[in-house]
N, C-alpha and C positions, 0 to 999 in steps of 0.2 A: 469339702464335706457339706457345707451349708446349702449349696445349690442342689446337690444330689438329694439331700433330705427334703428340700422344698419340692422337688419334682416328685419324689415318692409320696409325700403327704398330699400334694396336689392331685396326683393320680388316684389315690385312695379316696380323697374327699369328693372328687368329681364322680367316681364310680358309685360311692355311697349315695350321693345326691341324686344321681340318675335312677338308682334303684328305689330310693324313697319316693320318687315321683313316678314310679311305675313305668319303666321302660322308655324313658325319654333320653336315652343315651345318645351322645353325639360321636362316639368312637373314642379310642384310647387317647389320641393326641388332644382332642377337644376336651376330654375329661380332665387331662392334666392342666390345660389352659384354664378351664373352668374352675378347677380346684385351687390353683395358684391365685387367680383373680378373686375367687371366693374368699381366700384367706385375707386378702386386703380389704374386701368389703366387710367381712365378718369382724375384723379387727376395728375397722372404722365404726361400725354399728355398735359394737360392745363399748368402744371408747365414748360414743355419744351417750350411752346409758350409764357411764361410770363404772363399767365392769371390765375385768381383765381375765381372760381364760388362757393366756399363753404361759410360757415358762417351761413347760415340759411337753413332750411329744403328744400326749393325750389332749392337753389343753389347746395346742396348736391345731391338732386334727379336728377337734370339736369346733373351733372357730372357723376353720376352713370349710367344714361341712355345712355349717349354718350359712356362711356366705355363699357357698356354691349352690345351695338350694335356692337362695334369693336370686342369684344371678341366672340360674336355669329357669326359674319362674318368669323373670323379666324377659329373657330371650324367647321363651315360648309365647309370651303375650305379643311380642313384636313380630314373631314369625306368623302368628295367627292373623294379626292385623294386615300384614303384607299379603297373605293368602286371600283375604276378603276382597 
């Protein structure tokens, strides 16, 4: 059940992050990967700041969205540099 929940939260987080950044979606599979990776990044960043937003699904989703936005911003910066 944990893996399925992680995939669902990752997909939602990746989709929300791509919508927050105005149409920079990478597709469903990449949204899931972005969201799952974002959850790790978000958890790490929150831990550095001494914060914890996990515990329930809403907290995990919030953490994953924050992390996914950061990962998507970094990916877009790298993509733009490669295009230059």
